[in-house]
C-alpha positions as CSV (number, residue, x, y, z in Angstrom):
1,M,22.5,25.5,23.0
2,R,24.8,22.6,23.3
3,K,28.0,22.6,21.1
4,F,30.4,19.9,20.1
5,I,33.5,19.7,17.9
6,G,33.5,17.4,14.9
7,V,36.6,16.1,13.2
8,D,36.3,14.6,9.7
9,L,39.7,13.0,9.1
10,G,40.5,11.7,5.6
11,G,43.5,10.5,3.7
12,T,43.9,13.9,2.0
13,N,42.1,16.6,4.1
14,V,40.9,17.1,7.6
15,R,37.9,19.3,8.6
16,V,37.2,20.5,12.1
17,A,34.0,22.3,13.0
18,V,31.9,23.5,15.9
19,V,28.5,21.9,15.6
20,T,25.3,22.4,17.5
21,E,23.1,19.6,18.8
22,F,20.8,20.3,15.9
23,G,23.5,19.7,13.3
24,D,24.2,23.3,12.5
25,I,27.9,24.1,11.7
26,L,28.8,27.4,13.5
27,E,32.5,27.5,12.5
28,D,34.9,25.3,10.6
29,V,38.4,25.0,9.3
30,K,40.0,22.7,6.7
31,A,43.6,21.7,6.1
32,P,45.7,18.9,4.6
33,S,45.5,15.9,6.9
34,L,49.2,15.1,6.7
35,S,48.2,11.4,6.7
36,D,51.5,10.1,5.4
37,Q,53.4,11.6,8.4
38,G,52.3,9.4,11.2
39,P,49.6,9.7,13.9
40,E,51.3,12.2,16.3
41,I,51.8,14.8,13.5
42,V,48.3,14.2,12.2
43,L,46.7,14.6,15.7
44,N,48.9,17.5,16.7
45,N,47.7,19.2,13.5
46,I,44.1,18.6,14.6
47,I,44.7,20.0,18.0
48,E,46.1,23.2,16.5
49,M,43.0,23.4,14.3
50,I,40.8,23.0,17.3
51,D,42.7,25.6,19.2
52,S,42.2,28.1,16.3
53,L,38.4,27.9,16.5
54,K,36.9,31.1,17.9
55,L,33.7,29.4,19.0
56,K,35.1,26.5,20.8
57,E,34.4,27.8,24.3
58,G,31.8,25.7,26.0
59,V,32.0,22.7,23.8
60,E,31.1,19.4,25.5
61,G,33.4,17.1,23.6
62,V,35.2,16.1,20.5
63,G,34.0,13.5,18.0
64,V,36.3,12.0,15.3
65,G,35.3,10.3,12.1
66,I,38.2,8.2,10.7
67,P,38.6,5.7,7.8
68,G,38.7,2.1,8.8
69,P,37.1,-0.2,11.4
70,V,37.2,1.4,14.9
71,D,37.5,-0.4,18.2
72,T,35.2,2.1,20.0
73,E,36.0,0.6,23.4
74,N,39.7,1.1,23.1
75,G,39.7,4.2,20.9
76,Y,41.8,3.1,18.0
77,V,41.4,1.8,14.4
78,T,42.3,-1.8,13.8
79,L,43.1,-1.3,10.1
80,A,44.4,1.8,8.5
81,T,44.9,1.9,4.7
82,N,45.2,5.6,3.8
83,I,46.4,7.1,7.1
84,K,50.0,5.9,7.9
85,D,50.7,3.9,11.1
86,F,47.3,4.6,12.7
87,A,46.4,1.0,13.4
88,Y,46.2,0.4,17.1
89,F,47.5,3.9,17.9
90,P,45.5,5.2,21.0
91,V,43.8,8.2,19.2
92,V,41.1,8.8,21.8
93,K,43.5,8.7,24.7
94,Y,46.0,11.0,22.9
95,L,43.5,13.6,22.1
96,S,41.5,13.6,25.3
97,E,44.7,14.0,27.4
98,R,45.8,17.0,25.4
99,L,42.4,18.7,24.9
100,N,41.0,17.9,28.4
101,L,37.7,17.0,26.8
102,P,35.8,13.8,26.3
103,V,36.7,12.3,22.9
104,Y,34.7,9.8,20.9
105,M,35.7,8.1,17.6
106,D,34.1,5.9,15.0
107,N,34.3,4.9,11.3
108,D,33.6,7.7,8.8
109,A,30.7,5.8,7.3
110,N,29.2,5.2,10.7
111,V,29.4,8.9,11.7
112,A,27.8,9.9,8.4
113,G,25.0,7.4,9.1
114,L,24.6,8.8,12.6
115,A,24.3,12.3,11.2
116,E,21.5,11.2,8.8
117,A,19.8,9.3,11.6
118,L,19.8,12.2,14.1
119,V,19.4,15.3,12.0
120,G,19.0,14.1,8.4
121,A,16.8,11.8,6.3
122,G,16.3,9.3,9.1
123,K,15.4,11.8,11.9
124,G,12.8,10.5,14.2
125,K,13.2,6.8,13.2
126,R,14.2,4.3,15.8
127,I,16.2,2.0,13.5
128,V,18.1,3.6,10.6
129,Y,20.3,1.8,8.2
130,Y,22.5,4.1,6.2
131,V,24.1,2.8,3.0
132,T,26.7,4.7,1.1
133,H,26.5,3.8,-2.6
134,S,29.6,5.3,-4.0
135,T,33.1,4.3,-5.1
136,G,32.5,1.4,-2.8
137,I,29.6,0.3,-0.7
138,G,29.5,0.8,3.0
139,G,26.9,1.0,5.7
140,A,26.0,2.0,9.2
141,L,23.4,0.7,11.6
142,V,21.9,3.3,14.0
143,V,19.6,2.2,16.8
144,N,17.9,4.7,19.1
145,G,20.3,7.4,18.0
146,Q,23.5,5.4,18.6
147,V,25.8,3.7,16.1
148,V,26.1,-0.1,16.5
149,S,29.9,-0.6,15.8
150,G,30.1,-4.3,16.7
151,N,32.6,-6.4,18.5
152,F,35.7,-5.4,16.5
153,G,34.3,-2.3,14.7
154,Y,33.2,-4.0,11.5
155,A,29.5,-3.7,11.9
156,G,28.0,-2.1,8.8
157,E,30.9,-3.1,6.6
158,I,28.6,-4.6,4.0
159,A,31.0,-4.5,1.1
160,N,32.0,-8.1,1.6
161,I,28.4,-9.6,1.7
162,V,28.2,-12.2,-1.0
163,I,25.3,-11.8,-3.5
164,D,26.5,-14.6,-5.9
165,P,29.3,-16.9,-4.9
166,S,29.8,-18.2,-8.5
167,R,31.2,-15.0,-9.7
168,P,35.0,-14.6,-10.0
169,K,37.2,-13.2,-7.2
170,I,38.2,-9.6,-8.0
171,N,40.3,-8.5,-5.1
172,H,40.7,-9.1,-1.3
173,L,36.9,-9.4,-0.9
174,N,34.8,-12.6,-1.2
175,P,34.0,-13.9,-4.7
176,G,30.6,-12.3,-5.5
177,A,31.0,-9.6,-2.9
178,V,28.4,-6.8,-3.5
179,E,31.0,-4.0,-3.7
180,N,32.7,-5.7,-6.6
181,W,29.5,-5.9,-8.6
182,A,27.2,-2.9,-7.6
183,S,29.5,-0.1,-6.5
184,G,30.7,2.9,-8.6
185,D,34.1,1.3,-9.2
186,A,32.3,-2.0,-10.2
187,L,30.2,-0.2,-12.8
188,I,33.4,1.5,-14.2
189,R,35.2,-1.9,-14.4
190,I,32.3,-3.7,-16.1
191,G,31.7,-0.7,-18.4
192,K,35.4,-0.8,-19.5
193,E,35.2,-4.5,-20.1
194,K,31.9,-4.5,-22.0
195,I,31.5,-1.1,-23.6
196,S,34.7,0.9,-23.9
197,E,38.0,1.8,-22.2
198,D,36.7,5.4,-22.4
199,I,34.3,4.8,-19.5
200,T,35.6,6.8,-16.6
201,S,32.7,7.1,-14.2
202,A,29.4,5.5,-13.2
203,G,27.8,8.6,-14.6
204,D,29.0,7.5,-18.1
205,I,27.1,4.2,-17.7
206,F,23.9,6.0,-16.6
207,A,24.2,8.5,-19.5
208,L,24.3,5.5,-22.0
209,Y,21.5,3.9,-20.0
210,Q,19.3,6.9,-20.6
211,K,20.1,6.6,-24.3
212,E,18.8,3.0,-24.1
213,D,22.2,1.5,-24.9
214,P,21.6,-2.2,-24.6
215,I,24.9,-3.0,-22.8
216,A,24.6,-0.1,-20.4
217,T,21.0,-1.2,-19.7
218,E,22.2,-4.8,-18.9
219,I,24.8,-3.4,-16.6
220,I,22.4,-1.2,-14.7
221,N,19.7,-4.0,-14.6
222,N,22.3,-6.3,-13.0
223,M,23.4,-3.6,-10.5
224,V,19.7,-3.1,-9.5
225,V,19.3,-6.8,-8.6
226,D,22.6,-7.0,-6.8
227,F,22.0,-3.8,-4.8
228,A,18.5,-4.9,-3.9
229,S,19.9,-8.3,-2.8
230,V,22.2,-6.8,-0.3
231,L,19.5,-4.5,1.1
232,S,17.2,-7.5,1.5
233,A,19.9,-9.4,3.4
234,I,20.4,-6.4,5.7
235,A,16.6,-6.1,6.2
236,H,16.2,-9.7,7.2
237,V,18.7,-9.2,10.1
238,V,17.8,-5.7,11.4
239,E,14.6,-4.7,9.6
240,P,15.2,-0.9,9.8
241,H,12.4,1.6,9.9
242,V,14.2,3.4,7.0
243,F,17.1,2.8,4.6
244,V,18.9,6.1,3.9
245,I,20.9,5.9,0.7
246,G,23.8,8.3,0.1
247,G,27.1,8.4,-1.9
248,G,28.1,9.4,-5.4
249,V,26.2,6.7,-7.3
250,S,23.0,7.8,-5.5
251,K,23.2,11.1,-7.4
252,S,21.6,9.0,-10.2
253,A,19.0,7.5,-7.9
254,N,16.2,8.8,-10.0
255,L,17.3,6.3,-12.6
256,Y,17.5,3.2,-10.5
257,L,16.2,3.4,-6.9
258,N,12.5,2.8,-7.6
259,R,13.5,-0.3,-9.5
260,V,15.8,-1.4,-6.6
261,I,12.8,-1.1,-4.3
262,E,10.6,-3.2,-6.6
263,V,13.2,-6.0,-6.6
264,Y,13.7,-5.6,-2.9
265,N,10.0,-6.2,-2.3
266,T,10.2,-9.5,-4.2
267,L,13.0,-10.7,-2.0
268,V,11.6,-9.9,1.5
269,H,8.6,-11.2,3.4
270,P,5.3,-9.6,2.5
271,G,5.1,-7.9,5.8
272,M,8.4,-6.1,5.1
273,R,7.4,-4.5,1.9
274,N,6.5,-1.1,3.3
275,T,10.1,-0.3,4.3
276,K,10.9,3.4,3.7
277,F,13.7,4.4,1.5
278,E,15.1,7.9,1.7
279,L,18.0,9.7,0.0
280,A,20.5,11.3,2.2
281,K,19.9,14.9,2.9
282,L,23.0,16.4,4.6
283,D,25.7,18.2,2.7
284,E,28.4,17.6,5.3
285,P,27.5,14.3,7.1
286,G,31.1,13.5,8.0
287,V,31.9,16.4,10.2
288,V,28.3,16.8,11.6
289,G,28.2,13.0,12.3
290,A,31.5,13.2,14.1
291,A,30.2,15.9,16.4
292,M,27.0,13.9,16.9
293,L,29.1,11.1,18.4
294,C,29.4,13.4,21.4
295,Y,25.7,14.1,21.5
296,S,24.9,10.4,21.1
297,N,27.2,9.3,23.9
298,K,26.1,12.1,26.2
299,E,22.5,10.9,25.8
300,S,23.4,7.2,26.6
């Protein structure tokens, strides 16, 4: 049985685990990520966590999932928003020299997508597109069991895709960017504007929608069209064998996903209307996917 170490590094916590090639977690540890203290402290903390693992003997490599776009050829993030001073710090080189193991790194959404493609809802499919429908909207393209990260590490960063350029600019993203109109945060913002300041989650909107509240119904109807639009744009470029949908908003998928698929089918060519849509299956895609980076690269 082959074993790898997965590292799921976030702005608040870091999780380190020994994971099999089948995606089974054999052992794991979790600790504060110390993300405000600089890369050397953060990475030394990870090294100590790896050293504490009792089942680390015989692992073939270490995979790291990290927030932000990753230059996978040079082994660093090119933009770091919630982990201090990580931009362009040579993470892979630093870890591999100290651990004496191969180290691989990619964006956290990419590794989650890789996990779903290899051992989750997309298992057995050649082209898998993973979409996280959550606070924001992100994605990952996995082809033949490998993540396509792109030239600068931005492949799959679908948040900025424009679904309606006539809409107002909300933040740093393009006017009409899908994340600003179909994400969990977008639903909250629109709900506060149109319903009540008491709206605190996307779940509040869905609860009102179930009660046939007319404004909540309008908000969800618009989200359905916007989300279907970005999926159709993706499909016309990569035409995946399956879309895997994960993230917090997808917990309410029973209330909207079938309708998204219906709208999607009106936006794509007739021959594309049998695309499969699956909900994400894994409980821990971050740390499993990080470990799967080792498996994926060993198979290449």
